[in-house]
C-alpha positions, -999 to +999 in steps of 0.1 A: +000+000+000+027+025+010+046+014-021+017+021-044+002-014-045-036-012-042-050-027-010-084-037+000-097-049+034-119-079+029-150-080+052-137-072+086-148-057+119-130-025+129-130-003+159-138+011+183-111+038+181-111+051+217-075+063+220-061+093+201-032+073+188-053+044+176-078+067+159-050+088+143-031+059+129-063+041+117-074+072+098-039+077+083-037+041+071-073+034+062-078+065+040-050+051+018-068+018+012-087+013-021-117-002-004-128-012+031-155-038+034-169-034+069-185-066+083-213-049+102-231-017+109-211-011+140-179-011+120-194+015+096-202+037+126-167+032+141-151+043+108-175+072+104-164+084+139-129+090+126-140+105+093-138+075+070-169+070+048-161+074+011-141+041+006-164+019+027-189-008+018-210-031+040-203-068+033-212-099+053-183-121+063-166-137+034-167-171+050-205-173+045-199-181+008-171-206+012-180-235-010-188-269+005-163-297+000-178-329-013-149-350+001-153-335+036-191-340+034-187-376+024-161-382+051-183-368+079-214-386+065-193-418+068-184-411+104-221-404+112-233-436+095-208-457+114-216-442+148-250-448+165-244-416+184-253-396+154-286-414+147-313-389+137-287-361+134-297-335+108-334-344+112-362-327+131-358-354+158-321-346+163-310-340+199-274-331+190-260-298+203-227-286+190-205-266+214-177-246+200-152-240+229-127-212+228-093-207+244-097-170+239-130-169+259-114-191+285-085-167+289-108-137+292-130-154+317-100-163+337-090-127+341-123-119+359-123-152+379-150-169+358-145-207+356-152-212+319-141-248+318-162-257+348-193-239+334-190-258+301-186-291+319-216-284+340-236-273+310-228-304+290-237-326+320-271-309+323-277-312+285-269-349+287-293-355+316-320-337+296-314-362+267-293-340+245-261-354+229-231-330+226-205-326+199-174-306+212-158-286+184-124-270+183-126-244+155-090-233+162-065-262+164-028-267+162-023-304+168+014-304+179+014-272+200+008-267+237+002-230+233-034-218+235-031-191+208-055-201+180-056-235+196-087-248+214-075-284+217-063-282+253-095-265+267-116-290+247-096-319+261-101-305+296-139-301+292-143-335+277-123-351+305-146-334+330-179-345+316-196-374+334-213-394+306-189-397+277-213-419+259-234-388+253-205-367+240-182-368+210-149-350+208-122-354+181-087-343+191-074-332+157-071-304+133-100-302+109-104-284+077-129-256+078-152-275+054-150-306+077-160-285+107-189-270+088-201-305+077-202-315+114-220-283+123-246-291+097-254-323+117-263-303+148-297-291+158-282-262+178-248-246+182-235-229+213-206-209+199-176-193+215-157-191+182-166-166+155-162-187+124-180-217+140-209-193+144-206-183+107-204-220+096-235-229+116-255-200+102-244-209+067-258-244+074-290-228+088-283-241+123-296-218+152-267-203+172-265-192+208-234-170+211-211-170+241-185-145+231-165-114+238-167-090+209-193-068+191-185-087+159-205-117+171-235-096+179-235-078+147-233-109+126-264-123+144-280-089+138-278-097+100-304-124+108-323-103+134-310-127+161-288-104+181-307-111+213-295-147+214-261-139+229-243-140+262-213-118+269-185-137+286-184-112+315-220-123+324-214-160+320-225-183+348-237-219+348-272-207+356-273-180+329-260-203+302-286-230+310-315-205+312-305-187+280-302-220+262-336-232+270-352-198+262-333-201+229-344-236+222-380-227+229-378-202+201-363-226+176-391-223+150-389-185+151-351-185+149-351-209+119-377-187+102-355-156+106-325-174+093-344-185+063-358-150+057-324-133+058-303-161+043-301-151+007-296-114+015-266-123+038-251-147+011-255-120-015-238-094+009-210-119+014-205-124-023-201-086-027-166-090-013-156-109-044-175-086-067-156-056-053-123-073-056-131-081-092-141-045-099-108-032-084-087-057-104-106-049-136-099-012-130-062-018-124-059-040-155-077-015-176-053+012-166-023-010-170-034-021-205-026+013-218+010+009-207+016-029-208-003-060-203-002-076-168-012-111-181-010-122-217-035-152-218-030-156-255+007-163-251+012-192-226+047-198-238+056-165-221+050-182-187+054-220-194+081-218-220+081-235-253+060-267-252+039-290-274+013-300-248+001-296-212-015-326-195-026-338-161-027-374-148-017-398-121+000-431-115-024-460-118-005-478-091-020-468-058+013-477-040+031-451-060+005-424-054+005-432-016+040-419-012+039-392-039+037-355-032+011-352-060-001-378-085+031-399-088+036-393-125+074-389-123+079-421-104+055-440-127+072-427-158+107-436-146+096-471-137+080-475-172+112-462-189+133-486-169+110-516-174+109-510-212+147-505-215+145-469-226+168-460-197+193-480-176+189-459-145+174-427-131+193-400-111+170-395-081+172-380-046+156-387-013+159-376+023+178-396+048+184-393+085+216-405+101+222-402+139+194-377+141+208-354+114+187-346+083+205-352+051+200-366+016+209-395-006+213-389-044+221-419-066+214-437-099+184-460-092+186-491-113+155-510-101+119-501-099+121-506-061+149-480-058+129-455-080+098-460-058+119-456-027+130-421-038+094-409-045+081-376-030+093-340-032+121-325-011+119-289+001+154-280+011+185-269-009+205-298-022+236-291-044+230-319-069+255-308-095+283-316-070+274-352-076+273-352-114+302-377-115+277-404-105+264-400-141+298-398-156+308-431-139+275-449-147+275-473-176+242-467-194+215-443-204+201-421-176+170-400-169+175-371-144+150-354-121+159-318-110+146-284-102+148-256-128+181-240-116+199-274-114+187-282-149+201-250-163+235-258-147+233-293-160+227-279-195+259-259-194+278-290-182+264-311-211+274-284-236+310-290-227+308-328-220+300-351-248+299-380-224+271-365-204+252-356-235+253-392-246+243-407-213+215-383-203+186-392-225+158-375-207+156-345-184+126-343-160+120-309-143+100-301-112+081-269-108+097-247-082+087-216-063+120-213-045+146-233-026+151-232+011+177-240+036+171-269+060+162-244+087+126-243+074+124-280+079+142-282+112+123-254+128+090-270+116+100-303+132+109-285+165+076-266+166+057-298+159+076-316+186+087-343+162+122-357+168+147-371+142+163-393+168+159-429+156+145-417+123+155-429+088+135-407+065+114-376+062+085-373+038+077-337+031+043-344+016+022-375+015-016-380+013-045-361-003-043-325-015-016-306+003-008-337+023+009-343+056+046-343+065+058-374+082+090-389+098+095-426+095+115-443+122+138-473+121+114-493+143+087-489+117+067-462+135+058-429+120+049-394+132+030-369+111+026-332+113+009-304+093+028-295+061+006-265+053+009-249+088+047-255+091+070-260+062+046-247+036+039-216+057+077-208+058+079-214+020+050-192+012+065-164+034+099-168+017+116-176+050+150-192+047+149-189+009+181-187-012+188-152-023+191-163-060+155-177-058+141-143-051+149-131-086+146-164-105+123-162-135+120-200-142+094-217-121+084-243-147+118-260-156+122-245-190+153-266-197+135-299-191+121-323-217+090-326-195+082-305-164+060-318-136+042-302-107+012-299-084-023-287-096-037-262-071-071-259-088-101-258-064-119-286-083-089-309-076-093-306-039-125-327-039-110-353-063-103-385-044-072-391-065-042-367-065-031-355-099+001-342-114+003-316-142+030-318-168+044-296-196+057-316-225+084-295-242+095-314-273+085-342-296+111-365-282+094-364-248 
């Protein structure tokens, strides 16, 4: 923004601006923003109080229009079918109450000597005695962290441990995708919410919500549905008040559902306005830029992908290959096919290894399908492969190589000067690359996830569906997994620990390869039960 890049605040609550410093800085910054989407009328009033009105629009929270995920819905449906606990859930006869428990509300209650955990335990016990089943939900979760920030797992564990009849309660100690949480919320008859986006998810599923919270932003979202009265401020929370308010709320179920239905389409349309405003701003920028130079040239894909004859997507038919692959396993499957059919005698591959608790790598010429399969999966740390080019020079036979773009460019220069390399390397496979990182990104992620390398033999950066999970495999056959997207991927996306040369690199698609391979981050692929790989075929030989 300060450098001239247009900025927009997507639907957000702002204010109040009580202090002079807060108001002064807010006005100085917010007036420079292209557009502010206020999430509620209170935000609009708060902005007006510091003189900001012209660049403001009212939009419901963007999460209202988050699309459902068929895979998550199917997974949750499967859990419910297999567990008698969920019988009748989602129907008019349902007695299932969701309770979204919050570490933030727990902390705020603790500061004023309110026993949030005890109140929730008591409330669940009373619901159970009245015949209600309870689903405890952690809307914020960090599975390998013991810190409460954005992490409801510990307080949910404590509440579940305290309830008397665990047959009447379900609690899943794990990180869930937002779509999975929402699928569970849709099974509930009511939700008692201490987390903001759990409330949003329930309302999107047309589930009545009783709010137990701490900010005006909860109240004002409920006001979109004319349901602002169904709220308890944490400062007034007692076991008695929560029970009384719940039964008043439950008695008004038909009226509440009617109000949700009446307001539903208007709220969804208001939420969609966020995207419409973003689109209008981008169109305006592109229109202005077109007079100078084009930002994106859709008619010239070679400009971005490099010279190519075709782009394809696919996956390995062998499920065993896909299981360990970062995406669809096409590279591994292709190498196995080339070896089996005699088109190559070996493949230069690389995999992680752990020796004496130290993370390293092993790069070698694989001469069997088993060795190729064993080297499957991407590696997200800097490896100086060209230091090991002599393994090709000393190999007797035809070789396919697998490298990142920069390594392939270096290999090309070596091949120009070395006829022996040119003769031996018959196929160059490139991997899409957004940047290379030191091992610090990996080691810090392991430390934060409390996953040790002691006794380990290998690290897999990504396995499993969609973005996948990271995992460490130990010599005794055991395995520990941790979140890839919230650790290693987060550092990658923020360019932490990235090589300086990567910051100016213009080749992300391995232009020097015969075929380039990489992930497909299209939304429609997230719901596909089979991971796919995309590839760019660059010449007729390939």
